[in-house]
N, C-alpha and C positions, 0 to 999 in steps of 0.2 A: 504494500500500500504506500502511496506517496504521502508526504507530510501535509500536503494541501488537499488531500481527498476528504470530502465531507464525511465519509464513512469512518474516518480515523477514530472518532469518538465512540464508535461501536466496538472497537477492539480494546480489550482490557490489557493486552500484553503486546508490546512491540519487541522485535528482535532485529538486531543488525550486527553484521560481522564483516570483517574484511582483513586483507593483508596490506593493501596499498592506500596511499593518501587519496582522499576524495575531495571534490570541489566544495568550497564553502557553501553552506545553505543560504538561501535567499532570506531576506527579512521576513517575507510571508511564511516561509517554511519554519523559521525560528519561532515566530510568534505562534503558529499553530502547535508546534511541539511543546513550547513552554506552557501554553494553555492546557494542552492535553495532560502533561505531567503534573501541573499544578492542581488540576481538578481530579486527580486520582488515577491517572494512567500510569503505566509502568514501561520502562525500557531496559532490556538486557542487551548489552553491547559487548562484543569481544573481539580482541585483536588476535586473529588466528596465527599470525606470524610470531607474536610475542616479543617484539623488539621495542623497548621503551624509547620514545622520542623519535621514532621513524615510522613512515607510512601511515597506516590506519591509526596507530596510537597517537601520533602527532596531530592528525586531522581531528580525531575524536576529542582530544583534550582541548584543542583550539575551539571547537564548536561548543563544548560544555562551558568554557569560560565566557563565550559570547551569550549563551543561553541563560546562565545563572552567574552573573558577575560577582554576586555576594557569597557564592558557595563554590567550593572546589571539590574535586574528586579526592576523597580521603579513604584511607584504609578502614575497612569495617572491623570493629572490635570483635573478639571471639564470642562475646555475649549478645551480639546483634541477633535479632529475631530470625533472620534468614538462615542462621545456623542451627535453629531449633524448631523451625516451623513444621517439620514432619519427622525427619531424622535428626539425631544429634550429630552435628558435623564438627570434626576437629581437624580435618585435612582438606585443603583446597587444591584441586588438581583438575586436569583435563587430559587432552591428548599429550600434553607436555606439562612440565612443572616449571613455569617461568617465575611466577610470584606465588608464594604460599599464602596469599590473601586475596580478597576481593576488594575493590574500591567502589565507592558510591557517593552520590550527592544526597545529603541528608537535609531535608527541609522540615522544620519542626520535629516531629517524631516519625516521619515517613521517609523512606528511601525510594524515590521514584526512578532512580537510575542506578543500576548495578553494572559494573564493568569488570571484565576478566581478561587476562592475557594468556590464559592457559589452554585455549581452544577446546572448550567444553564440547561444542558440536562435532569437532573432529573425533572425540572419543565416542560419540553417539552414532556416528555415520556408518551405514552399511550399504553395500551395493545391492543391485536388484535380486541377487541370489542369497542375500542375508549374510554375506561375508563382511567382516569388519574392513573398512577402507584404510584405517590407519592403526599402526601399532601405538600403544601408550608407553611413553618412555619417561622415566626409567622404571616405573612401577608395574607395568604389565596389566593383567586383568584386574587386579585389586584396585589399581588406579582408575581403570575404566568404571568399575562399580562405584567408586567414590564420586566420579564425575556424574554418573546417573543420579545418585542420591542428592548431590548438590543441585542438579537441575530440577529435580522434584521439589526440593526445598524452595528454590527460587520461584517456581511457579506457584506453589502454595502461598509463599509470602506475598507475591504480587497480587493475589486474589483476596488475601485475608489480612494483610498488614501484620501488626504485632499483637494480635488478640491473644496469643499464647504467652505473652510476657509474664503472666501470673505463675508460670511454671507448674501448674497443677497437672499437666499431662506428662511431665518428665518421667515419673515412675513407670508409666505404661510403655513409653518409648524404650526406656532402659531394659525392661523385661523383654520386649520384642528383639532388642539387639542381642540379648543373651540366648536366644533360641537357636 
């Protein structure tokens, strides 16, 4: 979907990924995305190359500074709701392990933008025959499973926010982890 599409506001979750630098967004695109994110929308973005300050990373950081000049991408703390929205997550990885953390833009108590440089989608990708497209390095299949769990948590967080901040559900999740 384009950022100026009127149907943008019917999408609860936006995803963008890339390796290379992209052209700056227009003022109209920035305004639409800012309105979308400010009114409860969510964006997961990932640099699939994982090189800080180059290509997609440089362009995405530039656009976020333009979009939210008073907020910057910051490392999400380990107690952030995204790490406990379904699974209890203590490892951040994807197809690769570039950063052991996620970054986000936090506005009040909501994080409408989460950014990864670990290529989560690369860990999830299969070809039409069901074969994994990419090896997960250096952690193999355990790393792939962690990427799936993190993806599920991100989706649950995007749709529910931090309603689980009360921690009442943690004993149930811990029991499931021990199965």
